[in-house]
Structures are given as C-alpha cells and as structure tokens.
C-alpha positions in Angstrom: 21.7 26.6 94.0 23.7 27.8 97.0 25.2 31.2 96.6 28.9 31.6 96.2 30.9 33.6 98.5 34.1 35.4 97.4 36.6 35.8 100.4 39.0 38.8 100.0 42.1 40.4 101.7 40.7 44.3 102.9 44.1 45.4 102.7 44.8 44.3 98.7 43.2 46.5 96.8 43.1 44.3 93.8 41.1 41.4 95.3 38.5 44.0 96.7 38.1 46.0 93.4 37.8 41.9 91.9 34.9 41.3 94.7 33.3 45.0 93.4 32.8 44.0 90.0 31.1 41.2 91.0 28.9 42.8 93.6 28.0 45.4 90.7 24.8 44.3 89.9 23.1 44.0 93.5 23.8 47.7 93.8 20.4 49.5 92.9 18.7 46.9 94.3 16.2 48.3 97.2 16.3 45.0 99.3 20.2 45.0 99.2 22.8 46.7 101.3 25.5 46.1 98.9 25.4 49.6 97.8 26.2 50.5 101.8 28.9 48.1 102.2 30.8 48.6 99.3 31.3 52.5 100.6 31.8 51.3 104.0 34.7 48.9 102.6 36.2 52.0 100.1 36.3 54.5 103.0 38.4 51.6 105.1 40.7 51.1 102.2 40.8 54.6 101.1 42.2 55.6 104.7 45.3 52.9 104.2 46.0 54.3 101.2 50.0 54.9 100.9 51.2 55.3 97.4 49.7 57.3 94.3 48.9 53.8 91.9 46.6 53.2 95.0 45.3 56.3 95.0 44.5 56.1 91.7 43.3 52.4 92.2 41.0 53.9 94.8 39.6 56.9 92.4 38.7 54.3 89.8 36.8 52.2 91.8 34.9 55.2 93.3 34.2 55.8 89.5 33.2 52.5 88.7 30.7 52.4 91.1 29.0 55.4 90.0 28.7 54.7 86.7 27.2 51.5 87.7 24.4 53.2 89.9 23.9 55.7 87.4 23.0 53.0 84.8 21.1 51.3 87.7 19.1 54.6 88.0 18.5 55.4 84.2 16.8 51.4 84.3 14.7 52.4 86.9 13.5 55.4 85.2 12.8 54.2 82.3 9.6 51.4 83.9 11.7 49.4 86.4 10.5 51.0 89.5 6.9 52.6 89.7 5.1 55.2 92.6 3.1 52.4 93.5 6.4 50.5 94.7 8.1 53.5 95.7 5.1 53.7 97.9 5.1 50.5 99.2 8.9 50.2 99.9 8.1 53.3 102.0 5.4 51.6 104.0 7.2 48.6 104.7 10.7 50.8 106.1 8.9 53.5 107.7 5.3 52.7 108.0 3.8 52.4 111.9 1.1 50.3 111.2 0.8 46.1 110.5 -0.1 46.1 106.8 -2.5 47.8 104.0 -6.1 48.2 104.7 -8.9 50.0 102.2 -11.0 50.9 105.1 -11.4 55.0 106.5 -10.9 53.6 110.5 -8.1 51.8 109.7 -6.1 54.7 108.1 -3.8 55.3 110.9 -2.0 52.0 111.0 -0.8 52.9 107.5 0.7 56.4 109.0 4.6 57.2 108.3 7.4 57.8 110.7 8.2 61.3 108.7 10.4 62.0 111.9 12.6 59.0 110.7 12.6 59.6 107.4 13.9 63.2 107.8 16.9 61.3 110.2 17.6 58.8 107.3 17.9 62.0 104.7 19.8 64.0 107.0 23.3 63.7 105.7 22.3 63.9 102.7 21.1 67.8 102.8 24.0 68.5 105.5 26.4 71.2 104.4 29.8 69.6 103.4 33.2 70.5 104.8 34.8 73.2 102.9 34.8 76.8 101.9 32.0 78.4 99.9 33.6 80.9 96.6 32.1 82.3 93.7 34.1 82.5 90.9 33.8 86.0 88.6 33.3 89.9 89.4 31.1 90.8 91.9 29.1 93.4 89.8 28.0 91.9 85.9 28.2 95.6 85.2 30.2 96.4 82.0 33.1 98.3 82.5 33.9 100.1 79.4 37.5 99.9 77.2 40.3 101.9 78.4 41.3 104.0 76.2 45.4 104.5 76.7 46.7 107.8 74.9 50.8 107.2 73.9 52.0 110.7 75.4 53.8 113.0 72.8 57.6 112.8 73.3 59.3 116.9 73.2 61.7 116.9 70.6 64.8 117.1 72.3 68.4 118.3 70.6 71.2 116.2 70.0 74.2 117.0 72.2 77.8 116.3 71.1 80.5 116.9 73.1 84.3 117.7 72.1 86.4 114.9 72.8 88.8 116.0 75.8 92.3 114.4 74.2 94.5 116.3 76.7 93.4 115.1 79.8 93.9 111.4 78.8 97.1 112.4 77.7 97.9 114.0 81.3 96.7 110.8 82.9 98.8 108.7 81.4 101.6 111.0 81.6 100.7 111.6 85.4 100.9 107.5 85.6 104.2 107.4 83.7 105.9 110.0 86.3 104.6 108.0 89.3 105.7 104.7 87.4 109.0 106.5 87.3 109.3 107.6 91.1 108.3 104.3 92.2 111.0 102.8 90.2 113.8 105.2 91.5 112.6 104.6 95.3 113.1 100.7 94.7 116.6 101.4 92.7 117.3 103.4 95.7 116.0 101.2 98.5 116.8 97.5 96.9 113.9 95.8 99.1 111.1 97.5 100.5 107.6 96.1 102.1 104.5 96.5 99.9 102.3 98.3 102.1 105.1 101.1 102.8 105.2 101.9 99.1 102.1 101.9 98.4 100.8 103.6 101.3 99.5 107.1 101.6 98.3 107.8 104.8 96.0 110.9 104.1 94.5 110.1 100.9 93.0 106.5 99.5 92.9 108.0 96.1 96.6 108.4 96.2 96.8 104.9 97.5 95.3 103.1 94.6 97.0 105.2 92.7 100.5 103.8 94.1 99.2 100.0 93.9 98.1 100.9 90.2 101.3 102.0 89.2 103.3 99.5 90.9 100.9 96.6 88.6 102.1 98.4 85.7 106.0 97.9 86.6 105.1 94.5 87.6 103.8 93.7 84.0 106.5 94.9 82.1 108.8 93.3 84.2 110.8 96.1 85.8 109.7 94.9 89.8 109.1 91.5 91.4 107.1 90.6 94.7 108.2 88.1 97.0 107.2 86.9 99.8 110.0 85.9 102.8 109.6 83.4 105.7 108.0 86.1 107.5 105.0 85.8 105.2 106.1 89.5 104.2 105.4 91.0 100.8 108.7 92.6 99.3 109.0 94.3 96.3 112.4 95.2 94.5 113.4 96.2 91.1 114.8 94.2 88.1 115.9 94.8 84.7 112.7 94.6 82.1 113.5 92.0 79.4 114.3 93.0 76.0 111.6 93.2 73.4 112.9 90.0 71.1 112.8 88.2 74.4 108.9 88.9 74.8 108.0 88.1 71.2 109.9 85.2 71.0 108.3 83.9 74.3 111.6 83.4 75.7 110.3 85.5 78.7 106.7 85.5 80.0 105.6 88.3 81.5 102.9 88.1 84.6 100.4 90.2 86.3 99.0 90.2 90.1 95.6 90.9 91.1 95.0 93.0 94.4 92.2 93.3 96.0 91.9 96.5 97.6 88.8 98.8 99.0 88.3 101.7 101.3 88.0 99.2 104.7 91.3 97.8 103.5 92.9 101.2 103.3 91.8 101.9 107.0 93.1 99.1 108.3 96.7 99.6 106.5 96.7 103.2 108.1 96.5 101.8 112.0 98.5 99.0 111.4 101.4 99.1 108.9 104.8 100.5 111.1 106.9 102.8 109.3 106.6 105.9 106.9 105.5 106.2 103.4 107.7 106.0 100.5 106.1 107.5 97.9 105.9 111.6 97.9 102.9 113.1 98.4 101.1 115.0 95.3 99.5 118.1 96.4 97.7 118.6 92.5 95.7 115.1 93.6 92.4 115.4 95.6 93.0 113.7 99.1 90.4 111.8 101.5 
C-alpha cells in the first residue's frame, strides 16, 4: 500500500495540529526526520501567531510533542534501543569507513568523525539567551531573630485648660458691631460698590472681617447684592423680614459664596478705585 499523504495549510493552525497527531508515532524513530520537520514548522507557525487563542494552541501543540517524545524515550530505555544499535547508527551517520571489519588492519576504516559529532550536538550545549539569576540570599548563614523591645512610656500629666467664655462673647460683640456699622453705612449711602464696602487697603484681616459681616447681613435679609448692566456688584440695605414670615416659609433667606484669598486682596488694593467705606479698627492686628 502506498503512503497516505496529508495536505495541510501552514497558515491554519487547526489543520497543522491534526497533521502532528498523525506524525506523532514517527517522532522518535532514528531513521525518521519527522521530529526536525515538525519543529521547523512549529517555529514558522509561532512567528505568525497574532491572537491569544493561537498562542494557547501553539503552546498545546508543543506540549503534545514533548509528551510524545518523552513516551518514546521511555519505550526505548525499557529495551527498545540497545548499545550495539546505538553504535551501529553512529557508524552509519559519522563513520569514515565503508563498513565493519574484525581485522586489526581494517580498524582505520571504522573510525568515527568526532568533529562532525561535536558540530552536530554543539547547539545543545550552547548558552541560551537570557540572564542568569539566583533566588535566595547570597549567604546561607543563619541570622538570629531580632528582638523588638517596646519603649516605656513616661507618665504624663493631663491638663485641663479653663474654658474661655469672655473671648467668644467679645468676638461675637465685635461681629455685631461691624454689622451695625456696615448697615448704617448702607442706610446712609443706599447703594455702594461691594469692593469699596469690604476693602481695607492696610489690613487683609479686616477686609475678611468686613466680608464676614456682610455675609451675615445678607443672610439675615438686611442687605442685598445686585449686579447692574456694567457687571458691578452693588450692595443696598433692605428691611429684614418678620420672624413669622421666615417660620411660615413665606420668605426664603439666602446666602452667598465668595472666594477670597490674599492674592485677591492684593489685586483689589491695586485695582479698586475710590475710598473704603468701613472705618479702620485700630484694636485689630493689621497685615
């Protein structure tokens, strides 16, 4: 019977792996070139792998070939390949003579080309690409276990500072005074620029306090902020709503958010035209 030939496509991994299954039995035969042929084709197919699924299939094919080769080696080691057969194949492959002879004169004909054998197996003993590493410490010396000792905590005395009540009251009174002063200025001028009302050119802290007092007036409904056609913020006084109107939700009190920092204050000092309306408070610290 003639040998059945299987035609496959190198670019189709599925067909190629089926062809490998058919050739597995001939991998370990000494007179067969199947092993080299399969590995050359796997190398060619490996270079064309582009998807994760193809990578998995490529690794599976390599694993199958390795298992088949291992089984073949076990079969030969259990009595399949004898030393005499091994020597015979060496002579056939690398012998320099024309055949075997028992006479001492013809021993030169059965000499072996050891140089050719060395060249053939040199790739096995060559250094592979990569880096040499060693896992673990450089020295196998046993180090004593470090003992950690807790530091003794020195006894401390608990301090209970007295509550300062007067300062909070005075602070609240100062805020009320600033609110009253600002409201009187609004009643006198009726409508003023927000910048001239809160700015203090000599003190950033007092500028913040003025802005704080204005926020309370707006929250209580005693002042309102409007924007005119020139995009200026104008502050004017208004009558505060009655407590009943606030409780019954007839009147809704609103607040405002005003971002202000030291750089904004420096910019206002340079650009705001006109004098400040709030008086200078000498008792406060100045910046």
